C-alpha positions in Angstrom: 0.0 0.0 -0.1 1.3 3.3 -0.7 3.4 5.8 1.9 1.4 8.8 3.2 3.6 12.1 3.7 1.6 14.4 6.1 2.5 17.9 6.2 0.9 20.2 9.1 0.4 23.4 7.5 3.0 26.1 8.1 2.7 28.9 11.0 -0.2 30.5 10.9 -1.4 34.2 12.2 -3.9 32.6 14.5 -0.8 30.3 15.9 1.1 33.2 16.6 -1.9 35.1 18.4 -2.3 32.0 20.5 -5.9 31.7 19.0 -7.6 28.1 18.3 -8.8 29.0 14.6 -10.4 25.8 14.1 -12.5 26.2 10.7 -12.8 30.1 11.1 -12.3 31.2 7.5 -9.3 33.8 6.1 -6.7 32.3 8.8 -3.6 32.4 6.5 0.1 31.7 6.9 2.0 34.4 8.6 5.8 35.4 7.4 7.6 32.2 9.1 4.8 29.8 7.6 5.0 31.4 4.3 9.1 30.9 4.6 8.3 27.5 5.9 6.1 26.5 3.0 8.8 27.7 0.4 11.2 25.6 2.0 8.9 22.3 1.4 10.0 21.5 -2.3 13.5 21.3 -1.2 12.9 19.2 1.6 10.6 16.9 -0.6 13.0 17.0 -3.7 13.7 13.8 -4.9 10.6 11.8 -3.5 8.1 11.0 -6.4 5.0 12.1 -5.2 1.5 10.7 -6.9 -0.9 13.1 -5.7 -1.2 16.4 -3.4 -4.2 16.1 -0.9 -5.2 19.3 1.1 -7.6 20.1 3.5 -9.8 22.9 2.2 -8.6 25.5 5.1 -6.6 28.2 3.3 -3.6 27.5 5.8 -3.1 24.4 4.1 -3.8 25.4 0.6 -1.1 28.2 1.1 1.4 25.5 2.3 1.2 23.1 -0.7 1.3 26.2 -3.2 4.9 26.5 -3.5 5.2 22.7 -3.7 2.8 22.7 -6.3 4.3 25.4 -8.0 7.8 23.6 -8.5 5.9 20.5 -9.8 3.0 21.5 -12.1 2.6 17.8 -13.1 0.8 17.4 -9.4 -2.8 18.2 -9.1 -4.5 19.8 -6.0 -7.1 17.1 -4.7 -9.3 18.9 -1.5 -10.6 16.9 0.9 -13.3 17.4 3.4 -12.4 14.9 5.9 -9.5 15.8 6.8 -10.1 19.2 8.0 -9.7 20.8 11.5 -11.3 19.5 14.0 -14.9 21.6 14.3 -14.0 23.0 17.5 -17.6 24.7 17.5 -17.8 27.6 20.2 -14.5 27.3 20.9 -13.2 28.4 17.4 -11.7 32.0 17.3 -10.9 31.8 20.9 -7.5 32.8 23.2 -6.4 29.3 24.2 -5.5 31.3 27.2 -9.0 31.7 28.1 -10.1 28.2 27.1 -7.5 26.6 29.5 -9.7 27.3 32.3 -12.6 25.7 30.9 -13.4 22.3 32.5 -13.7 20.8 29.2 -10.4 21.2 28.4 -8.9 18.9 31.4 -11.0 16.2 29.2 -9.6 17.1 26.1 -5.9 16.7 27.5 -7.1 13.4 29.6 -9.6 11.6 28.2 -10.0 12.6 24.4 -12.0 10.1 23.2 -14.9 11.5 25.8 -14.5 15.0 24.6 -17.3 16.9 22.3 -17.1 20.6 21.9 -20.2 22.6 22.2 -21.6 23.5 18.7 -19.0 21.3 16.8 -17.9 17.4 16.7 -16.1 15.0 19.1 -12.8 14.1 18.8 -13.9 10.4 18.2 -15.5 11.8 15.2 -12.7 13.7 14.3 -10.2 10.7 14.3 -12.6 8.3 12.4 -13.3 10.6 9.8 -9.7 11.1 8.8 -8.7 7.9 9.4 -11.6 6.7 6.6 -10.0 9.6 4.3 -6.7 8.0 4.4 -8.1 4.3 4.0 -9.9 5.6 0.7 -6.7 7.7 -0.4 -4.5 4.7 0.0 -6.9 2.9 -2.0 -7.2 5.6 -4.4 -3.6 5.9 -5.2 -2.5 2.4 -5.1 -5.3 1.5 -7.7 -3.6 4.5 -10.1 -0.1 4.4 -9.1 0.9 1.4 -7.7 1.2 0.0 -4.1 4.8 1.8 -3.8 3.3 5.3 -4.4 3.8 7.8 -1.9 1.7 11.2 -1.7 1.6 14.3 0.2 -1.4 15.1 2.3 -1.5 19.0 4.1 -3.7 18.8 7.2 -3.9 20.3 10.8 -1.9 19.5 14.2 -4.6 17.6 15.9 -5.6 15.5 12.7 -2.1 14.3 12.2 -1.6 13.4 15.5 -5.4 11.6 15.5 -3.8 9.6 12.3 0.0 8.8 14.3 -2.4 7.1 17.1 -4.3 5.0 14.8 -1.2 3.7 13.0 0.6 3.2 15.9 -2.8 1.1 17.8 -2.8 3.8 20.3 -5.9 4.6 22.0 -7.2 8.2 21.2 -7.0 9.1 24.9 -3.0 9.0 24.3 -2.8 11.2 21.1 -2.1 14.0 23.4 1.4 12.6 23.9 2.3 12.8 20.0 3.4 16.2 18.8 3.5 18.0 15.3 5.2 21.5 14.7 4.1 23.9 11.9 5.0 22.4 8.5 6.7 19.6 10.3 6.3 15.9 8.2 5.3 12.6 9.3 5.5 10.0 7.1 3.1 6.7 7.6 4.1 3.9 5.1 0.8 1.4 4.8 1.0 -2.4 4.1 -1.5 -4.9 4.1 -1.8 -6.0 7.6 0.1 -3.2 9.6 1.4 0.8 9.3 4.8 1.5 10.0 5.7 5.0 11.4 8.9 6.4 9.4 9.2 9.9 10.4 7.2 11.8 13.3 7.1 15.7 13.3 10.1 16.2 11.3 11.1 19.8 10.6 15.0 19.5 10.3 15.2 22.2 13.0 16.1 21.4 16.5 15.3 24.9 17.8 11.9 24.0 19.4 14.1 21.5 21.9 15.9 24.6 23.5 15.1 25.7 26.6 12.3 28.3 27.0 12.4 32.1 28.2 10.6 31.0 31.4 10.0 27.8 33.3 6.6 28.2 33.6 6.0 29.0 29.8 5.1 25.8 28.7 2.1 25.7 31.4 2.5 24.4 35.1 0.8 20.7 34.3 2.3 20.5 30.8 -0.8 20.7 28.5 -0.8 19.5 25.1 -1.4 22.4 22.5 -5.1 22.0 21.3 -4.7 22.5 17.5 -1.1 21.8 17.2 0.6 25.1 18.7 3.0 27.6 17.1 6.7 25.4 16.8 9.8 27.3 18.0 9.9 30.9 18.3 
């Protein structure tokens, strides 16, 4: 079966503003995000790609644009099922204020039970994304063969949920996974089991540097809902 190259969108204006964008329209890449996207063709150079698939949201389409410009033979396919989680009433709000919402503890520690008011559950988010990948695996294999590779640009929580599925992890453990903006995660699917070949690869170790203040990560080291902004 095909190899899936998952790309999280580049850093967005919502990431730097500390806002949970969700499906809010008009959220674009910031200057650093645009530079990350511009570097993507070089990072994927030499890899034959059978298809390019994107979340319908602007920040994902902007991330893939330089790659498509560099490889005009690639057609962009839009896939609704890999769109960002529908955070409902949480969308567009500051993450700092959401940390005080009792639902945040559920999102962090028991995400399989988390459902966003006016939005969707995290279980539904994972299920639709996994279904999309299974369908695209079959489509790419039928057209290009089982050794083909394709790129898919999506969002932090979607990518983490797909990795959890590939590793056979319960969704309640998926907050232990992290994917920085414009990071590359690679899953090779086979008939019997998937193999995680890369996880959150940016080629940049800057995010491992100590933070400016000891409490910057939060007193209880919560996962960044939506994925976070990456290294400063």
